[in-house]
N, C-alpha and C positions, 0 to 999 in steps of 0.2 A: 688306312686301316691297320696295316702291318706295324706302323709306328706305335699305335695305341696299344696293341697286344705286347709288343716288345717292352714298352714303358711299364705296362702293368706287371709283366714278368719280373722286370728289374726291381720295381717297388716291392713286390712280394719277397724277392731274395733279400733285399735290404732289411725288411721287417724281420725275416727269419734270422738273419745274421745278427742284428741288434738284439733280438730276443735271446739268442743263444749266448752271445757275449755278455749280456747283462746278468747272467746267473753268476753272482759273485760268491767268493769264498767267505766262509764264516770262521769265527774263532770259537772253537768248541772246548769247554772246560769240563773236566771230569768232576762230577758234583756229588758222589756218594762215597762213603768210607771205603767200602770194598765192593768190587763188582766186575762184571764182564765187559770187555771192550765193545762187544757187539750188541749190548742192550741199549736201545735208543734213550730210555729214561735216565740212564746214568750220565748223560751229557747235558750241558746247558749252553746254548739252547738245545732242546731235545732233538735227538737224531744221531745216528752213528756217523763219525767223521768221514767225509769224502776225501778223495785224493787232492782236492783243491783247498781243503780246510787247514787252518792253523790250529794246533792242539796244545792245550795247557793242562799239565798234571801238577797239582800242588802238594805240599807236605800233608801227611795224614790220610792219603788216598792210596789204595792198592788196586791196580788195574790188572786184570787177568786177560791175557791175549792168548787163547788156545786154538783158535781157528787157523786155517792155513796162512792167513796174513791180512794186513791192512796197509794202505798207502795214504800218507798225508803230505801236505805241502811243507809244514814246519812243525817242530815239536819243541815246546818250552817245558822242560822238566825241572820243576822247582822243589822236588822232594817226593816223598812217597815211595812206591814200589811198582815197577812194571815187571810182571812175572808171567809165566806160562810158556807154552811150547810153540807159539805162533811167531811169524816173521812180521816185523814192522819196517816198512820202507818209508823213509823220509826223503822227499825229493829236494827240499830246500835245507835250510839251516837247522841243526839240532843244537839247542841251547840247553846245557846241563848245569844247573846251579846247585843241585842236591838230590839225594835219593839214591835208590838202588835199582839196578837192572839185574833181575834174577830169573830163574827158570832156565829151561833148555832151549829157548827160542833165539831168534836172531834180530838184531837191529841193523839195518843198512842205512847209514847216514850218507846219502848220495850228494848232499849239498854242503858237507863239512860239519865240523863240530866246534862249538865254543864252550869251554869249561870255565866257569866263573861263578862266584869269586873263590879264591883259594881257601877261604875259611870254611867252606862247606866241604864235607867229606862225600865224595862220589864213590859208589861201590858197584863194581862190576863183578857179579857173583854168578858164575856158570853160564850166563847168557853171552852169546857172541856179539861183538860190536865191530862192524865193518865200516870204515870211513873211506869214501871215495873222493873226498875233497880236502881242504885245508883244515887243520886242527889248531885252534888257538886256546892256550891256557893262560888266563889272566889272574 
């Protein structure tokens, strides 16, 4: 009898573990011309990026981050403008190929930075950029 209840408990734990670990990260792309980071409809697929998500901001988009902060897994910044007073924490790689970081907020690139290609002009305008990893400029 004890074996059966132990086996049932273990099966329940396995199901819970698999369910929790199957929640996978998404790639979230900012999809409006100008808008707030925390508006779910400004992202494709819809929803504010979570700490496990990879984020893409392309040229022609201005993202305002004014709330206390956001955390993402990676950021691919292909242009546009990240502005506002809030803090963005990137736990993985920050790939910066173009665009401007402006406003009085902070970007913490905890997983390092890749600046590429050199033909793009990157602009750091009043925003603080902290790099806790390796920086590569190609």
